[in-house]
N, C-alpha and C positions, 0 to 999 in steps of 0.2 A: 766421423770419417771425413778427411779433407778432400778437396777437389782433386788434388794430385793422386791421393790414394785410390779414389774411384777410377781415375783415368788409367792408373797403372794396372788395376785389376782388369779393366776393360781391354787394354792393349795386350796384356798377357794372354787373355783368352783368344783375342784376335790372332796373335802370332802363332799360337798353338794350332788354331784352325787352318791358318795359311800353310803351316808345315804339312798337315794331313792332306790338304788339297794338292800340295806340290808332289807328295809321294804318289797320290792317285794319278796325277797327270803324267808323271814320269813313267810310271808302269804302263800306262796306256800308250804313250808314244813309242816305247821300246817294243811293245807287242806288234806295232805296225811296221817294223823293219825286218829284213832278212827273208830268204826264200830257200826252198829245197832242204836237202839234208844238212847243209851248212847252217841253214836257218834253224833246224831242229837242235843241232848241237849248241849253236850259239844261244838258242832260246833257253836251254837248260842252264847254261852258265849265267845267263841274265836273270833267270828266276832266283838262283841262289844269291846273286848279287843284290837283287831287289829285296829279297827277304832280309838280308843284312842291313840294307839301307832303311827298310821299313821298320825294323826293330829298333835301330838307332834313333830314327826320327820320332818314333812313338815314345821312347824313353825321354827324349828332349821335350816333347810336347807335354807329357805328363808332369815332368819336373817344373815346366814353366807355369802350367795351370796351378799346380800345388803351391808353388812359391808365391804367386801373386794373390791367390785366394787366402792363404794364411796371413799375408800382409794386411789384407782388407779386414779380416776378422780381428786381427790384433789391433788395427787402427780404431775399429768400432768399440772394442772393449776398453780401449784407452780413454774414450770420451765419456763413458758411463761413470756416474758417481752416485751410487745408491745410498739411501738413508739407512743407517744402522742403529739409530736410537732416536725415539720421538716421544713427545708428551703433549697433553692438552694445555694450551697456553692461557685460555680465557675461561676459567671455571667460575660460575656464579658464586656470589657470596653465600656462604653456608650451604651451598649446593641447592639453592632455591630459585626457581623461576616463577614469574607472575604470568598467568595465562593471558591476561589483558594486554600484555606487552607484545603478544602475537608471535614474535620471532626472537631468536637468539643465535649469535655467532660465537662458537666455541674457539675457533682458530687453533692452529697447531704451532708447536715449537720443535724445530729440528735440533736434537741434542748432539748427534754425531753423524758424520758421513765417512764414506770410504776414503775420500781425499778431503781433508778438512780445509784445504786452501782453495778448493775449487767449488763452484756452485753446484748444488745437488741437481741431478737429473731425474730423481725419483718422483712418484706421484702418491697421493694419499687418498684415504677413504674413511668416512666416519660411520662406524657400525653401531646400530642400536640393537640390543639383545631382545629378540622377539618374545621370548617366553616370559619375560618379567615386565614388559612394557604395558602400563595401564593408563598412560597419558596420550596414546595415539600418535607417537612420534615416528617419523620415517627416517631411515638411514640417509646419509647425505654425501655428495661428492665434494661439497664446499665447506662443511662445518656449520652451515646455517640450518637450524631446525625450526619446525613449526608445531609446537604442542597443540593437541586437539582439545584436551580437557584436563581438569585437575587429576593428578595421579603421580606415578613415578616411572622412571626409566633408567636404564644403564647404557652408557656410551663409552666407546674407545676409538682411538685413531690408529690406523694401520698405514704402513708405507710399502710401496712396490717399486721394483726397478723400472718398469715400463707400464704404459697403459694396457698393453697387450697382456701382461702378467695379471694386472688388476681384473681385466675382463675374464681371464681364465679362472681366477679365484672366485669371482661372482657367479659365473656359470656353474662351477662345481658346487657351490653352496646352494644355488637354486635347485640343482638336480638332486641335492641331498635334503630337500625340505627346509632350506634356510638354517640348517644346522651345520656346525663346523665340519668340514671334510678334511681329515688328517692329510690326505694325499695332496690337497690343494695348499696346505700351509707352506709348501716349499716356495711358493711365489711371494710370500710375505718377507720383507727384509727387516721390518721393525714394527712394533706395536706398543701402545701405552697400556697402562692398567685400566680396568673397568672403573668408571666413576658413576656413582648413584646420584641421580638428580630428582628433586621433588618439585612438582608443578602445583602452585596454589591459585585460587581464584576468589575474588570478592563476591561473586555471585554463585550460589549453589546451583548445580545442574547446568552450568554454561558449557557449551562446546562449540568448536569452530570446524566448519567443513570447507575444504578447499578443492575437493574433487568430488565427482559423482560417487565414486567408491566409498569415500569417507562419509558422505551424506547418507548413503544407504545404511551404513553401519550405525550411525547416530540415530536415525529414525527408529531403529529396532532396540536401541538402548533405553531401558526403563529408567535409568538413573539420570538421563539427560532431559531437562525441562525447557532449555532454551538453546536452539540451534542457530548459529550465525554462519551464513554462507559468506565467506570472506576470501576474495581473491582479486587480483588485478589482471589475471589472465582472461583471454577470450574463450568462454566456455558456455555450454548450455546445460542447465540443471533441470531434471525432470522428477516430479514427485507423483507417485501413483495414487489411485483412488483408495484412500484408507483414512480412518479417523485417528488423529493424534491430538486429542482434546486436552491432554496434559502438557503439551509442548507449545512454546512460542517460537515462531520462525522469523528471523531477521535476515534481510538480504543487504549485504554491503559489498557489491561486486559490480564496479562501474563498467566493466566490459563484458558482462555475462547476461544471458537471458534465462528466465525461469518459466517453466510450464508446470502449473500446479493443479492437481486434482485432489489433494489431501485436505482434510478438515483439521484446522489448528485452533488453539485457544485465542491466538492473536498473530497477525502477520505484520511486520514492520519492514518497510522498504526504504533504506537509507541511501543506497546508491545502486543504480542498475543501468544497463545499456539502454540507450534511447529507443531501441527497437523492440524490447518490451517485456512485460510480465503478463502471461496468459493465465487467466483464472477459469477453472472448470468445475470447481467444487460448489457446494451449497452451504451457506451459513457463515462464511468467514468474515472477519472484521479486519480492516486494513488501516494502517497509519503510514502515509507516504510523506517522508521528509526529503526524498531524493529531488534534487533541483531540476532535473530534466527526466521525465518519465512518461512512458506510454503504457496504459493499463487497458487490457482487453478482457471484457467479461463475455465469455463464450456463450453460445446458445445453450439454454437449460441451466446455466450457472446462476447462482443467486448470492449476491454480496449483502450481508446484513448491515454492514457499516463501512464507509470509506471516508477517511479524513486526509486532506492535503494540507500539510503544515510545514512548508519550507522555511528555513532561516534566511530572510531576505537580505540581511546584512552580510552573511557569509556567501550567499548564493544569489546575487542580484540577477534579475532577468530570469528567474525560475519559471518553469512552465510545466504543464501536465496535459496530456491528451488522454481522454477516457473514451473508449469505444465500447458500446453496450449492445450486445445481441441478446443478453439474458435479462437479469433484474438487479437493480441497485435499490435497496430499501432506504438508505440514508446516505447522502453525500454532503460532507461539510468542508468548507474552505476556511482555514485558520492560519494564514501566513503569519510568521513571527518576525519581530524586530524590524518593522518597516520604517521606524523613525520618521523622518521628514518625507512625506509622500511626494514632495516636489522633486526629490532626488530621482534621477532616471533609474529605471529598472527596479524600483522598490515595490511595484505592484505586479503580482504574478499573472501569467496568461493561462487560463484554464479553458479547455474546449471539451464539451460533452457531446458526443456523437451517438445518438440513439437510433438503432435500426427500427424497421417497420413494426416488428413484434416485440420490441424491447419495452421494459417498464422501469421508470425512475420515479420512485415515490416522492422524493423531495430533495432539494438542494438548499443548503443553508450557508449563507456567506457571513462570516463573523469578523472579517477584516477585509480592507479594500482589495478588490480583485477585478480583473477584466475577464468576465465570464461569457463564453459563447456557447449557445445550445443549438445544435444543428442536427440534421439527420432526416429520417423518413417517418418518424413517429407522429401520429395525428392526435394522440391523447395528450392532454395538458400536463405539463411538468410543473410541479409546485416549487417556487423559488422564494426563499425568505432572505431578505437583506436586513441584518441586525443593525441596531443603533451604532455599534462599533465599526461598521463597514462603510463609513462615509467615504465617498470617492470611487465607489464601485461603478463599473460599466456593465450593463446586461445587454448582450446582443443575442436575440432569439430569432431563429429562423423556423421555429416550430411553436405551436401554441403553448403559452405559459399562464399560470395563475401566480402572480407575484404579490408578496406581502412586503411592503417597503417601509422600513423604519429609519432609514438614513438617506441623505441626499444621494441621488443616483442619476446616471444617464441611461436611458433605455432606447434600444433600437429594435424595432419589430419588423422583420422582413415580411414579404407578401404571404409566405406560408404560415405566418404566426397569427392567422385570422382567429377571431373569437377569443383573443387573449384578454385576461382581466388583470388590471393593476390596482391593488388595494393599498391606498396611502394611509398608514396607521399613525404617523407622527407628523409634526410640523416640519416637513422636509422641503427641499427644492428638487424638482424632477424635470428633466428635459426628455421629451419623447419625439423620436423621429422614426422614419421607415414607412413602408407601404402596406402594412397589414390593414385588413378591413374588419369591421365589426368589433373594434376594440373598446372596452369599457374601463373607465377610470372611476374607482369608488373611493371617496374621501370619508374616512371614519370620523366620528365625533371627537376623538382624541387628537385629530390632525389640524386643529384650528390654527390658522396662520400659515398653512402650507402654500408654497408657490409652485404652480404648474405651468410649464410651457410645452405646447405641442405643435408639431409641424405635420401632423397627420390627422385625418378625420377620426374623431372619437365621440363617445357619449360620456359626459362627466356627470356623476351622481354625487352631489355634495351634501354631507350631513354636518358640515362645519364651515365656518367662514374661511374662504381661500382667495388667493389671487390667481387669475387664469389669463395667460397670454396665448393668443391664437396666432400662430405664424402662417406664412404662405404654405399652402398644402393642406391646411386643416379646414378648408371650406366644407360646409355641411355638418360641422360639429354641433351637437346638441348639449344643453346644460339643464340638469334637473336638480332642483333644490329639494332635499328629502325631508325637511322639517321646517316649521315656522321659525322666524327670526334668523334664518341662515342668510348670510350675505356673501355674494360672489362678485369680486371686483374683476371685471373683464376688460382686457385690452385687445381689441379686434383688429388685427393687421391683415385680414383676409379680404377677398373681393365680394363677400356676401354678408348680409345682416345675420346676426346671431340671436335666436330667441331663447329666453330662459323660461322654463316651465316649472310648475310645482309637481308634487307627487301624483296629483290627479290629472296632469296633462294640461292644466290651465296656464296660459301665457302670462307671466308676471313681469316681464321686462324684455326690452330689445336693445341690442347694441349695434349701431350702424357699422357698415363696412369701412375699413380704413380709419376707424376711430382710434385716436391716441389717448382719448379720455378714459380714465378708469371709472367705470360706472358701478355703484353699489346697488345691488338689487335685493329687495326684501319681498318675499311672496305675499300676496294679498290674502288675508284670512278668509277661509271658505265658510259659507253658511252652514249652519247646523240644522238638523231635522228634529222637530219636536213631535211627540205623539199627537194624533188627532182622532176624530171620531168618524172620519170618512169611511165609506163602504169600500170593500175590496181588500185584498191582501196587503197588509202593511200600510194602510192609509194614513195620511198625515199631512201637515202643512209645513212650508219652509219659511223661516223668518231670518232676516239678516242677523248676522252675528255682531256682537259688540267687539270693539278693538281688543286685540291680543286675547282672544278667547282661550279657554283651556282646551287643548286639542283632544279630540276623541281618541281613546286608546286604539292603537293600530292593531289590526288583526294579527293573529299569531303567525309568525313566519314558518314556512314549511321546515321541518326538521328540528324545530325547537321542542323541548320538553314542556308539556302543559304545566301551568301554574298550580301548585298543590293547594289543597283546601286550607283556608285561613285557620291559623291556630296550629297548623302542623308544618312549621317551616322546614323545607327540604330543598336543597339546591339540586338542579338537574344533574343527574348522573352520579349523585352521592349516595352512599349506602345509608338507608334509614337508620335512625337512632334506635338501638334495641331497648327492650323493656328493662327498666331499672331492676337490678338484682340478677340479670342474666347477661353477663359480659359476653360481648361478641368477639369471636376469634378473628384475628387479622385476616382480611382477604376473603372471609366467608360471607355469603348472602343470607341474612336472617330469614327464617321461615315465618310468614305472618300467622297470627293466631287464628285458627278456624272458628267459624260461627258455632256457638253452642248448639248442640243437638244435631249437627251435621258432621258425622265422623269423617275424619280425613283418610283418604285412600293412601295405602302404603306407597311411598315414593313420589307422590304427587304434591305439588304446592297448591293449597287452596286459594281461590280467588277472594280477596277481601271484599266485604260487602260495602258498596258505595254509601256515602252519607245520604240520608233521605232528602229528597227535594233537589239534589244536585246531580247533574248528568255524570255518568261514570267516565272517569279519565281513561285514556288509552293506556296500554301496558307501559310501565315505567322501565327505563333502561338502567341497569346497575352494572358497574364495571368492577372487577377485582383483579389484582395483580397475581399472576400464577407463577412467576419466576423472575429472579434477578441474578445476573452474573456480573462480576466485577473483575477487571484486568488492568494492571498497571501498564500504562503505555509510555510514560516518560517520567523524568524526575527521580529523586531518591529521598527517602526519609528514614529516620531511625526511631526505634522504640526500645524499651528496657525489658529484658526477660531475664529473670533470676539474677538481677543485679548487673547484667552485662548489656551493653548497647549492641543491638542487632538491626539489620536492614529490614524494613517492612516488606512483606511478601503478600501475594494474593490471598493466601489462606488467612491472613490477619484482618481482612476487610469483611465486616459484617453488614448485611443488607436486610435485616428483618425489621418489623414494626415500623415501616415507613421511613426509616433513616439509613444512611450509609455512614459508617464510622470505622475506625481502626481500633482493634483491641489486641494487646495493650495499646494505650493511646500514643500517638506520635509525640516525640519529645524534641525533634529537630528536623528541619528540611521540609520538603513538600513533594507530593506526587500527583500526577495527572492520571485519573482512573476512568476507564471507559466502562459505562454501565449499559447493560443490555436487558431490557424489560420485556416480558410477555404478559398479556392480560386477556381476559375473556369478558364478554358482555352477556348479560342474561335479561330476558324480558319475561316477567311473571314466572321466573324459575327456569325458563327454557333458554339454552344458549343461543345467542344470535350471532351467526357466523358472517352474515352479510347485512348491508344496509345500516351500518353503525359507524360513527366516527368516535375517535378516542382523543381526549384532551389530556395531555401529560404535563405535569408540573414537577420540574426537577431543579432543585437549588434556586427556586424563585422564578425560573424561566418556564414559560408555557408554550407548548407546541401541539398542533393537531395532526393526527394521522388517520388514515382509513383502514389501517390494519392493527391487529393486536400486538404489535411489536414496535419497539422504540429504542434508539441508542443515543446516549448522551455522554459527554466527557466533563468531569468535574475535577476540582482541585481539593485535595485533602492536606491539611497541615495541622500543627499543634493546636488543640482546642477546637477544631472544627468538625461539624457533622453536616450532612446534606439530607434534606427532607425530600421525599418524592410521593406523588399520588397520581391517580388517574380517574377521569370521569368519562362517561360515554353518553352519546345522544344518537337518536335515529337520524339518518340522512333523509333529506326531503324526498317527496314522492318522485317517481320516475319522470324525467322530462324537465325537472326543475334544477337549476344550478345550485348544488349544495352550498356553494360559497356565497350565494346572494343573501 
């Protein structure tokens, strides 16, 4: 409708109104004139005349309104150009869509309009037939659809004269249970034929959730084994407390938050809103590749495994904040594609914030990372820096027990008191901060290590090292733990430094402000030979000869006693069974009872000690009780019935101390997360406390204080992975088990 037409309609109505107002006004003015009988007679004549005038004017007014209204309607009708024939313009080849492509735009093609020379004013709508849809596709206003899973659906495009007509049609269908309502078809000006579309997927059981509604349906679907939350919209997804042990959950939603209480086989977080993933469940394993993430472990929640592995080439400056009020059993940092560490932002920033009642069993750094451990926890957090993590910075504001196998910078805040730094390889370490009662232990395998400290520490050296004492390290003590150990000391403090041996004897002094590197060799200590003097343990002391054979050190607390000669048995290993009686994997063999002493049902008899030798304490035996394997990244193929197929979790075998794929991998590689559980027994009785476990997986060894362990390994063509576990008793109460 043009501006002129609208104005004409408006002025026509206004003129008609003015005429009615004039009639009313004229009648009122006439009533106010005339008096007496003449007035009455005149009044009658005037009433008749008014009625004539009124009738005439009413007719004029009605004609005016009718004329201008019809003109407006005719003008509006003249501008409408409805679609009378339409079809789908962009059908997929062979009617097949790939689920992994996520979206598809069908587009429409107007075949015919009421006025072929003018632009159409109609609107369209893409309808998906509900009763035949197995791919989880929603109807669309635009023609863009988002399949949810592999399956089929039927789709058509409809045209309407106006948006209002489309809304009336949709409301009618909704009221009719989303079934066609014949009465509403009058609003449709054109429609295409139904087209059948098939959705395929490379991964069996894969499904996408873009809304909470769709997520709820997929969680209930037994045929879905991998749910991907995929949307760019700002949403919050909530998963209730329920076990979904056959499903993997992947989050790829950069503007969404997730609150999870469900138990899954595996959870992968590829993209998520910085403000967070909340975990409330017990036992989940996580792989975070999201470049900027915040992960909150709620009170009473327990995370069995957490790995942060961002691609630093694609996502420079990646960071992760982990807030723990519950428990994390294993936290691993494995950033990928770091390339030249001199390039800015190739080292991720990771902050672990542990609450007062939180528990973090261990943090393993497998590639260079800047790690900060803060919070209110007063229990020591175990941190392992692997050889591949050179360039790592560890900033601890709480106590830590660190195992250092690569060059690292360590900052220990004042609340990191009683921290222990174990140097296990020939690395370089710089220590700063204000923590008190810090101990640096240098392992025998760390010969050649270079240590610089700017805080007071106790250095216990079991190998030759170089030690530089900077300002702030006044009061540092150095203890050489074995003969022939040399410590080159550069003392830049204001105090002299004494070097003592394991017995507390001073074996050397380095003056304050000395720039001279001093090699210190401990003086051999005298040995005691038996004598005939009276009293308990009488004897005489004689000077030792140079470089004497050292007296065997007393057994360290927590170590397994040396077995009887002739019966070689490593601490924590399962004894060799009697020939001819093969031992079942993972079982603890029952010792043969002494003849003549019948064995009580269900009890394990105590072996008779060798005569003349003191009875050894109960031996600790560990056995693996369960292994689960889940593919976390990569892809590999194998051959089944002559066809190449993708390797899935059920093809991974974990028995007899090895992890392998059956049928064997023929191409590609996969990263598999292994979760182990084990138990320890002492004399046949399960030991639930006071035991440490030493796990060896794919040649790498790690110690835990619980009977559970998580490791990630790579499987490819021709590879298998071996695993084993040993156990040992923790030292007596009050003794540091790590010493």
